[in-house]
Structures are given as structure tokens and as C-alpha cells.
C-alpha positions as CSV (number, residue, x, y, z in Angstrom):
1,M,132.4,-36.8,4.7
2,G,133.9,-33.3,4.7
3,V,133.0,-30.2,6.8
4,G,131.3,-28.5,3.8
5,A,128.9,-31.8,3.0
6,V,128.3,-32.4,6.7
7,L,127.5,-28.2,7.5
8,L,124.7,-29.5,4.1
9,A,123.3,-33.0,5.5
10,V,123.0,-30.4,9.0
11,G,120.8,-27.7,6.9
12,V,118.9,-30.2,5.3
13,S,117.7,-32.5,8.1
14,I,116.8,-29.0,9.8
15,L,114.8,-28.2,6.6
16,W,113.3,-30.9,6.8
17,G,112.4,-31.1,10.5
18,G,109.2,-28.4,9.7
19,N,107.9,-30.4,6.2
20,I,105.8,-32.6,9.0
21,V,104.3,-29.3,10.8
22,S,103.8,-27.3,7.4
23,I,101.6,-31.0,6.0
24,R,99.4,-29.8,9.2
25,V,99.2,-26.5,8.9
26,G,97.4,-27.3,5.7
27,V,95.7,-30.1,6.1
28,D,92.8,-28.6,7.8
29,S,92.4,-26.4,4.2
30,I,93.4,-28.5,1.8
31,P,93.3,-32.2,1.9
32,P,96.4,-34.6,2.3
33,L,96.5,-36.0,-1.5
34,W,95.4,-33.0,-3.1
35,S,97.9,-31.0,-1.1
36,A,100.7,-33.8,-1.8
37,F,99.7,-33.2,-5.7
38,W,100.2,-29.4,-5.3
39,R,103.0,-29.8,-3.6
40,M,104.5,-32.4,-5.6
41,L,103.7,-30.6,-9.0
42,L,105.1,-26.6,-7.2
43,G,108.2,-30.0,-6.8
44,V,107.9,-30.8,-10.3
45,I,107.8,-27.5,-11.5
46,F,110.5,-25.7,-8.9
47,V,112.8,-29.3,-9.9
48,G,112.1,-29.2,-13.7
49,G,113.2,-25.4,-14.1
50,W,116.4,-25.5,-11.8
51,A,117.5,-29.0,-14.4
52,W,117.3,-27.1,-17.5
53,H,119.0,-24.2,-16.2
54,R,121.7,-26.6,-15.2
55,G,121.4,-28.0,-18.5
56,V,120.6,-31.2,-17.0
57,A,119.5,-33.9,-19.5
58,C,116.3,-34.9,-18.2
59,W,114.8,-37.1,-21.0
60,P,115.0,-41.1,-19.1
61,R,117.2,-43.6,-21.1
62,R,115.0,-46.6,-22.0
63,A,116.4,-48.9,-20.2
64,E,115.7,-46.3,-17.6
65,W,111.4,-45.7,-17.6
66,R,111.0,-48.9,-16.0
67,P,113.3,-48.3,-11.9
68,L,112.3,-44.5,-12.5
69,F,108.5,-45.2,-12.7
70,W,108.6,-48.0,-9.5
71,L,110.7,-45.3,-7.6
72,G,107.5,-43.0,-8.2
73,V,105.0,-45.5,-7.6
74,L,106.9,-45.9,-4.2
75,F,107.4,-42.0,-3.3
76,T,103.7,-41.1,-4.3
77,V,102.4,-43.8,-2.0
78,Q,104.8,-43.1,0.8
79,I,104.2,-38.9,0.6
80,A,100.4,-40.6,0.5
81,L,100.4,-42.5,4.1
82,M,102.8,-39.3,5.6
83,N,100.4,-37.1,4.3
84,S,97.6,-39.1,5.4
85,A,99.2,-39.1,9.3
86,A,99.8,-36.1,9.6
87,A,96.2,-34.9,9.9
88,L,95.7,-37.9,12.1
89,S,98.8,-37.0,14.6
90,S,100.5,-35.0,16.2
91,P,103.4,-32.7,14.4
92,A,105.8,-34.0,17.2
93,Y,105.1,-37.3,16.6
94,G,104.9,-37.6,13.5
95,V,108.3,-36.3,13.0
96,V,110.0,-38.8,15.2
97,I,108.6,-42.0,14.5
98,L,109.4,-41.0,10.4
99,N,112.9,-40.2,11.2
100,S,112.8,-43.8,11.6
101,Y,113.3,-44.3,8.2
102,A,116.9,-45.0,9.3
103,I,116.2,-48.4,11.2
104,F,114.6,-49.6,7.7
105,S,117.2,-48.1,5.4
106,N,119.5,-49.6,7.8
107,V,117.7,-53.1,7.2
108,T,116.5,-52.8,3.3
109,G,120.7,-52.2,3.2
110,H,122.2,-54.9,4.6
111,F,119.6,-57.3,2.8
112,F,119.0,-56.3,-0.3
113,F,122.3,-54.0,-1.0
114,K,125.0,-55.6,0.9
115,K,127.3,-54.2,-2.0
116,L,126.1,-50.4,-2.1
117,E,125.9,-50.6,2.3
118,E,127.6,-51.3,5.9
119,P,126.7,-54.8,7.0
120,L,124.7,-55.1,10.0
121,T,126.7,-56.0,12.7
122,P,126.2,-56.8,17.0
123,V,126.1,-53.5,17.8
124,R,124.3,-51.9,15.0
125,I,121.3,-54.4,16.4
126,V,121.3,-53.6,19.7
127,G,121.2,-50.1,19.0
128,L,118.3,-51.2,15.7
129,L,116.5,-52.8,18.1
130,L,116.0,-49.8,20.9
131,A,115.1,-46.9,18.0
132,F,112.5,-49.6,16.8
133,G,111.3,-50.1,20.6
134,G,111.3,-45.9,21.1
135,V,109.0,-46.4,17.8
136,S,106.9,-48.4,20.0
137,V,106.5,-46.2,23.1
138,L,105.8,-43.0,20.6
139,A,102.8,-45.2,18.3
140,L,101.0,-45.7,21.3
141,G,101.9,-43.5,24.0
142,Q,99.3,-40.3,22.7
143,G,96.4,-39.3,23.7
144,V,93.1,-38.3,22.0
145,S,93.9,-34.9,20.9
146,T,92.2,-31.6,18.9
147,L,95.5,-31.5,17.0
148,A,95.6,-35.2,17.1
149,P,91.9,-36.7,16.9
150,N,92.9,-40.1,15.8
151,P,96.8,-41.3,16.8
152,V,96.8,-44.8,16.9
153,L,96.2,-45.0,13.3
154,G,98.3,-41.9,12.5
155,N,100.9,-42.8,14.5
156,C,100.6,-46.7,12.8
157,L,100.2,-44.7,8.8
158,M,103.6,-42.8,9.8
159,I,105.3,-45.6,10.7
160,C,104.6,-47.4,6.9
161,S,105.2,-44.4,5.2
162,A,108.9,-44.4,7.3
163,A,109.4,-48.0,6.6
164,L,109.1,-46.7,2.4
165,L,111.4,-43.5,3.2
166,G,113.6,-46.7,4.2
167,F,113.6,-48.8,1.7
168,R,113.3,-45.2,-1.0
169,Q,116.5,-43.9,0.2
170,V,118.9,-47.0,-0.8
171,Y,116.3,-47.8,-3.6
172,M,117.8,-43.7,-4.5
173,R,120.9,-44.6,-4.2
174,S,121.6,-47.6,-6.0
175,L,119.9,-45.7,-8.9
176,V,122.0,-43.3,-8.8
177,Q,124.7,-44.8,-9.0
178,T,124.1,-45.6,-13.3
179,I,121.2,-42.5,-13.1
180,D,121.6,-39.6,-13.0
181,P,120.1,-38.3,-9.6
182,V,118.7,-34.5,-10.7
183,R,116.7,-37.0,-13.4
184,A,115.5,-39.7,-10.9
185,V,114.3,-36.4,-8.5
186,V,112.7,-35.3,-11.2
187,W,111.1,-38.4,-12.5
188,Q,109.2,-39.8,-9.4
189,M,107.5,-36.3,-8.5
190,V,106.0,-36.7,-12.6
191,W,105.3,-39.6,-12.3
192,S,103.7,-39.5,-8.2
193,V,101.7,-35.4,-10.1
194,P,99.0,-37.9,-11.8
195,L,98.5,-40.1,-9.5
196,F,97.9,-38.5,-6.7
197,L,95.5,-36.3,-9.1
198,V,93.8,-39.3,-10.6
199,V,93.7,-40.7,-6.3
200,A,92.7,-36.9,-4.9
201,A,90.0,-36.4,-7.2
202,L,88.4,-40.0,-7.2
203,S,88.6,-40.1,-3.3
204,E,88.5,-36.4,-1.8
205,P,85.7,-33.7,-3.0
206,P,88.5,-31.2,-4.4
207,T,87.7,-27.4,-2.0
208,L,88.5,-24.5,-2.8
209,Q,87.1,-22.6,0.0
210,D,87.9,-21.5,2.7
211,V,91.7,-21.8,2.0
212,S,94.2,-20.2,4.1
213,W,97.1,-17.7,3.4
214,K,98.5,-19.9,5.8
215,A,98.1,-23.3,3.9
216,V,98.5,-21.4,0.5
217,A,102.0,-20.6,2.5
218,A,102.9,-25.0,3.6
219,I,102.1,-26.1,0.3
220,G,104.9,-23.6,-1.0
221,Y,106.6,-24.3,1.7
222,Q,106.6,-28.9,0.7
223,G,107.3,-28.2,-3.1
224,I,109.5,-25.8,-3.2
225,V,112.0,-26.1,-0.2
226,V,111.7,-29.3,1.4
227,A,110.2,-31.5,-2.2
228,G,112.4,-28.9,-4.2
229,L,116.1,-28.2,-2.6
230,C,116.1,-30.2,0.1
231,F,116.2,-34.0,-2.5
232,I,118.0,-32.7,-5.1
233,I,120.0,-32.0,-2.0
234,W,120.1,-35.4,-0.6
235,A,119.8,-37.2,-3.7
236,Q,123.2,-36.0,-4.3
237,M,124.4,-36.8,-1.8
238,L,122.9,-39.8,-1.6
239,Q,125.5,-40.8,-4.8
240,R,128.7,-40.4,-2.2
241,Y,127.8,-41.2,1.0
242,P,125.8,-44.3,2.0
243,A,122.5,-44.0,3.0
244,G,122.9,-45.4,6.8
245,A,125.5,-42.8,7.1
246,L,123.8,-39.7,6.1
247,S,120.9,-41.1,8.1
248,M,122.6,-39.8,11.5
249,Y,122.4,-36.4,10.7
250,S,118.6,-37.1,10.6
251,F,118.7,-36.8,14.1
252,L,118.0,-33.2,14.1
253,V,115.1,-33.5,11.8
254,P,112.3,-34.7,15.4
255,I,114.2,-32.0,17.0
256,S,113.3,-29.0,14.8
257,G,110.0,-30.5,14.2
258,I,109.3,-30.6,18.1
259,A,110.4,-27.5,18.3
260,L,108.2,-25.9,15.3
261,S,104.7,-27.3,17.0
262,A,105.7,-26.9,20.8
263,W,106.0,-22.9,18.7
264,I,103.2,-23.0,16.0
265,F,100.8,-24.9,18.1
266,D,101.6,-24.6,21.5
267,E,101.8,-29.3,21.8
268,P,103.1,-30.1,25.2
269,I,105.6,-32.0,24.6
270,R,104.9,-35.0,26.7
271,G,106.7,-37.8,29.3
272,T,106.2,-41.2,26.1
273,L,107.4,-38.2,23.8
274,V,110.6,-37.8,25.2
275,V,111.5,-41.2,26.3
276,G,110.6,-42.6,22.7
277,G,112.4,-39.5,21.4
278,V,115.0,-40.7,23.5
279,L,115.5,-44.1,21.9
280,V,114.7,-43.7,18.5
281,L,117.9,-41.3,18.9
282,T,119.9,-43.4,20.6
283,G,119.3,-45.9,19.2
284,L,120.1,-44.2,15.7
285,F,123.2,-43.0,16.6
286,V,124.1,-46.6,18.0
287,V,123.2,-47.9,14.4
288,A,125.3,-44.8,12.5
289,K,128.4,-44.8,15.5
290,R,131.4,-46.3,13.9
């Protein structure tokens, strides 16, 4: 990776650090699944407009419909788990746990996508175990508070979301070898919009009252910046670089997320957060270091 690619990966990672924080800002007045629906609707409009402006052919070929549909289903479930978890646990813990997706992307790549990803070595396995130990500390090391009404359940849901995110990263990399990355990004969100609409309508009563401007701004950030700009850049980078190598730059995501959560919510930086975060980041560094 050249200097430009490194700087781009760092910038995207910092922007992603605000994702969980913005979700937590919005879910107090917009339920998690409706929040995901509006976010993805904005993302589709933004990415679709960008693709049209660039002249990218977004309509899938015949052989692409099935893999893009399953990418959309995987994407929908992962985002639904993430939003639901964000409503139950604090953003600082959630952003570190979600960042552990590199554990699952490396394991998935080793066993199922060997031609695209780097194999696991004894040193990398030790790193994965360190990172997973940190995730365990984070999952059980948080008490109930106003910001985290059900932290254990929320953290467990976030672990499930991280696992699906790790698998999706590698699956996306396999798809963009033959499918235009912009088309893959567009259609994972296109499929998610009706899926979120149906599930949200059945499980969460729609609400348009008492929606704060902060919630609207948070949805805009999630839809335009995270679901749009960041996903486009990351998908294009996955076309050129292994998911395991790119995942090392995600160490900036929890750092910026913790800082934003402490600033916006006055969340204290607890000992378990520090210990768990250090273990996760140390483990991921060992995994990514050549």
C-alpha cells in the first residue's frame, strides 16, 4: 500500500469511528430498525447518484443477482444487529467490539477464501486469541447505566454484528474480483431498504413525533458519510488489497469512537474498557504485522 492508500484508509477509519456514536444519538428518538431504514435509503440515493454521475452501470448481470442478493441479506442482518446493540450498550464499548471484526475476517479468509487472503500463522493465531480475550473483557466488563440499559445483551449482539461484518468484508472482496465494487455497494443497500422497511414496520411502531434535529443529523451522517462515501472507498480498496491487511487501519476506529463518546455523552473511560481495548488492538496489530 502506498502513502495515498494508507492515508485514505486512515481517514475512512476515523469517519467510521463516529458511526456507533451517531447511531446512539439517533436511537433515543428513532427506533433502531427505522434508523437503519432511513440511513440505507439515504445511502442508496447518494451512492446511486454518484454512480450515475460517474457513468457506472449499476444494473446487475444475470449471474450477479444471486450473490448480490445474499450480500444484501448479510448486510441487512449485520446492520440490524449493530443498531439494536447500540441502543443497549455504550458507544465506547460498542465501537471497540465492532472493530474486532478483523478477528472474523482473518479466520474466514483462512478457511474459506484461501486464494485471496493470507493464511494464519502461529503468531497471527496468538494475536487473534489476544484480541478475542479483549472482546470477552469488554462484553462482560460494563455495568448498567443510563447510556447502557442492558450492556451484556447489547455487547453480545455487537459481537454477532462484528462476526458478520468480518465475514462480509471477505465475501465482498471475493465478489468485487468480478463485480464492479460500486455496483456491489449499491445493491447491498438496495436489497436492505425493503428488508428494513418490512421488518421495522412489523416490529417497531413508526414515530414522527419528538424527533430531534440531532437524530436527523445523525441519520444524515450515517447515510451520506458512512453508508455512502466510506463504503464506496472501502469497496474499491478491497478490490486491490487483502481484507486482513486493510483491517489493521481500523485501530483508529475505536480510538476516535471512544473520544467522541467521552466528549458527547461524558462517558467515563473505565478500566475494563482500557484493558479490553488494549488487548483487542494489540492482538490486531500482531495479526496485521508482517
